[in-house]
C-alpha positions in Angstrom: 153.8 -145.8 326.3 154.3 -142.5 328.2 150.5 -141.9 328.2 150.0 -145.4 329.7 152.5 -144.7 332.4 150.8 -141.4 333.3 147.6 -143.3 334.5 149.5 -144.9 337.4 150.2 -141.6 339.0 146.5 -141.5 339.9 147.4 -144.2 342.4 151.0 -143.1 343.2 149.9 -139.6 344.4 147.7 -139.1 347.4 146.1 -135.9 346.0 142.7 -135.0 344.6 142.4 -135.3 340.8 142.5 -131.5 340.3 145.6 -131.3 342.4 147.4 -133.9 340.3 146.4 -132.1 337.2 147.6 -128.7 338.6 151.0 -130.2 339.4 151.1 -132.0 336.1 150.3 -128.9 334.0 152.5 -126.6 336.0 155.6 -128.7 335.6 154.7 -129.3 331.9 154.4 -125.6 331.3 157.9 -124.9 332.7 159.4 -127.7 330.6 157.6 -126.7 327.4 158.5 -123.0 328.1 162.1 -123.9 328.3 161.9 -125.9 325.1 160.4 -122.9 323.4 163.1 -120.6 324.6 165.9 -122.8 323.3 164.1 -123.8 320.1 165.1 -122.2 316.8 161.8 -123.0 315.2 159.1 -121.2 317.2 156.7 -120.7 314.4 154.6 -117.6 313.6 153.6 -115.2 316.4 150.4 -116.2 318.1 147.9 -113.3 318.2 145.6 -112.4 321.1 142.6 -114.0 319.5 144.4 -117.3 319.0 145.7 -117.2 322.6 142.1 -117.1 323.7 141.3 -120.1 321.6 144.3 -122.0 323.1 142.9 -121.0 326.4 139.7 -122.8 325.6 141.8 -125.8 324.6 143.5 -125.5 328.0 140.1 -125.7 329.7 139.2 -128.8 327.7 142.6 -130.3 328.6 142.0 -129.7 332.3 138.6 -131.3 332.3 140.0 -134.3 330.3 142.8 -134.9 332.8 140.7 -134.3 335.9 138.0 -136.8 334.8 140.8 -139.2 333.7 142.5 -139.3 337.1 139.2 -139.3 339.0 138.1 -142.4 337.0 141.3 -144.2 338.1 141.0 -143.1 341.7 137.4 -144.2 342.1 138.0 -147.6 340.4 141.3 -148.9 339.0 144.0 -148.1 336.4 142.5 -150.7 334.0 139.0 -149.4 334.2 140.0 -145.8 333.8 142.3 -146.5 330.8 139.9 -148.8 329.1 136.9 -146.6 329.4 139.0 -143.6 328.3 139.8 -145.7 325.2 136.4 -144.9 323.8 137.8 -141.7 322.4 138.5 -143.0 318.9 134.8 -143.8 318.5 133.9 -140.2 319.5 136.4 -139.0 316.9 134.8 -141.3 314.3 131.5 -139.5 314.9 132.7 -135.9 315.3 135.5 -135.7 312.7 133.2 -136.2 309.6 130.8 -133.5 311.0 133.6 -131.0 311.7 135.6 -131.6 308.5 132.7 -132.2 306.1 133.5 -135.9 305.6 131.0 -138.6 304.8 129.9 -140.7 307.8 129.5 -144.5 307.1 127.3 -147.2 308.4 130.3 -148.8 310.2 130.3 -145.8 312.5 126.9 -146.9 314.0 128.1 -150.5 314.2 131.4 -149.6 316.0 129.5 -147.3 318.4 127.2 -150.1 319.4 130.1 -152.5 319.9 131.9 -150.0 322.1 128.7 -149.6 324.1 128.6 -153.4 324.5 132.1 -153.4 325.8 131.2 -150.8 328.4 128.2 -152.8 329.4 130.3 -155.9 329.9 132.7 -154.0 332.0 130.0 -152.6 334.4 127.6 -155.5 334.3 128.7 -157.0 337.7 129.0 -153.6 339.3 126.0 -152.5 341.4 124.4 -149.1 340.9 126.8 -146.5 342.4 129.6 -149.1 342.4 133.3 -148.3 341.8 133.6 -149.9 338.4 130.4 -148.1 337.1 131.7 -144.8 338.4 135.1 -145.3 336.8 133.5 -146.1 333.5 131.4 -143.0 333.5 134.2 -140.7 334.4 136.6 -142.5 332.0 134.1 -142.1 329.1 133.7 -138.4 329.8 137.5 -138.2 329.7 137.5 -140.0 326.3 135.0 -137.5 324.9 137.0 -134.5 326.0 140.2 -136.0 324.6 138.5 -136.6 321.2 137.5 -133.0 321.1 141.0 -131.9 322.0 142.6 -134.1 319.4 140.4 -132.7 316.6 140.9 -129.1 317.6 144.7 -129.7 317.7 144.5 -131.1 314.2 143.3 -127.7 313.1 146.1 -125.7 314.8 149.1 -128.1 314.4 149.5 -127.1 310.8 150.0 -123.4 311.7 151.9 -123.5 315.0 154.7 -125.7 316.4 153.5 -128.6 318.6 155.5 -127.4 321.6 153.9 -124.0 321.4 150.4 -125.5 321.3 151.1 -127.8 324.2 152.7 -124.9 326.2 149.6 -122.6 325.9 147.2 -125.4 326.7 149.1 -126.5 329.8 149.7 -122.9 330.9 146.0 -122.1 330.6 145.0 -125.2 332.5 147.5 -124.3 335.3 146.1 -120.8 335.6 142.5 -122.1 335.7 143.2 -124.5 338.5 145.6 -122.4 340.5 142.9 -120.4 342.4 141.6 -123.6 343.9 144.8 -123.7 346.1 143.5 -120.6 348.0 140.4 -122.5 349.1 141.5 -126.1 349.3 144.7 -127.2 351.1 146.5 -130.1 349.6 149.4 -131.7 351.5 152.6 -132.0 349.6 156.0 -133.4 350.4 159.3 -133.8 348.5 158.4 -137.3 347.3 155.0 -136.2 345.8 156.6 -133.1 344.2 159.2 -135.4 342.6 156.4 -137.6 341.2 154.6 -134.6 339.9 157.8 -133.4 338.2 158.1 -136.8 336.4 154.4 -136.7 335.5 154.6 -133.2 334.2 157.9 -133.3 332.3 158.2 -136.8 331.0 154.6 -138.1 330.8 153.1 -134.8 329.9 155.4 -132.3 328.2 157.3 -134.9 326.2 154.3 -137.2 325.4 151.9 -134.4 324.6 154.3 -132.7 322.3 155.1 -136.0 320.5 151.4 -136.8 320.1 150.6 -133.3 318.6 153.6 -133.5 316.4 152.4 -136.8 315.1 149.2 -135.1 313.9 151.2 -133.2 311.4 151.9 -136.5 309.6 148.7 -138.5 310.1 145.0 -138.0 310.6 143.5 -137.9 314.1 142.0 -141.3 313.4 145.3 -143.0 312.6 146.9 -141.4 315.7 144.0 -142.8 317.7 144.9 -146.4 316.5 148.4 -145.9 317.9 147.1 -144.4 321.1 144.9 -147.4 321.6 148.0 -149.2 322.9 147.9 -146.9 326.0 145.7 -149.2 328.1 147.8 -152.2 327.2 151.0 -150.5 328.6 149.0 -149.1 331.5 147.5 -152.4 332.6 150.8 -154.2 332.4 152.6 -151.5 334.3 149.8 -151.4 336.9 150.2 -155.1 337.4 154.0 -154.9 337.8 154.1 -151.7 339.9 150.8 -151.7 341.8 149.9 -155.4 341.7 146.5 -154.5 340.3 144.8 -157.5 338.6 141.8 -156.5 336.5 138.7 -158.7 336.6 137.7 -160.9 333.7 134.7 -158.6 333.0 137.0 -155.6 332.8 139.4 -157.4 330.4 136.6 -158.8 328.3 134.8 -155.5 328.0 138.1 -153.7 327.4 139.0 -156.2 324.7 135.8 -155.5 322.9 136.4 -151.8 323.0 140.0 -152.0 321.9 139.4 -154.4 319.0 136.4 -152.4 317.8 138.1 -149.0 317.9 141.2 -150.4 316.0 139.0 -152.0 313.3 136.9 -148.9 313.0 139.9 -146.6 312.7 141.7 -148.9 310.3 138.6 -149.1 308.0 138.4 -145.3 307.9 142.1 -144.4 307.7 143.3 -143.4 304.2 145.5 -145.9 302.3 
């Protein structure tokens, strides 16, 4: 639910996508850092080599969120969230390769169905149209989130979720911070407050909870639960932003959501 709410900030905030992500990760880093200080279970010490790896994850996280918010800004909350929801299919293809698991014929079928859903969404949109651009950026966001989820699956069994989220957000902040020296972004008290909510509630809390969930379930099962994100987001966008998605968007998104849920259910262990 918190992930779904986060998408609306792409419309609430009058900032470029990278500016939103910078504010989001900065506030999240502070919140997660405080949680680590007061936590009694900080886990084993993270060596320099692993800090570099977490830095790489931070780069992937920054790319994921920038493409995510950009998709929403150039189209709508519904288009951005639904195209991002392709990430379980990317997980279905990548996870067997990374973890030496057998790939099944259903993987190809679900991939074609998700592609069909994307085609339905963009069919009425002209080349260069807003919906088409939103779908492309949202799909890239889905791919990077799939990679991030699978990499987190590897590290979550060794380090506390809060520590993993802290290093990822801190690295993303450091990577984006130099842009402030070249590009001026207007800020006021209202936008800073929104960034604080986005960073602390919709990022620090939701991110830590999602990574924590990976200690109990596979990335695929977590993906099934995360598939509810567009549902929450679209409802909230309707209530708070009065955005009404088109029938093509809902139809294509419905195909994507149903396909990913069925695919992940078929692959999830009993």
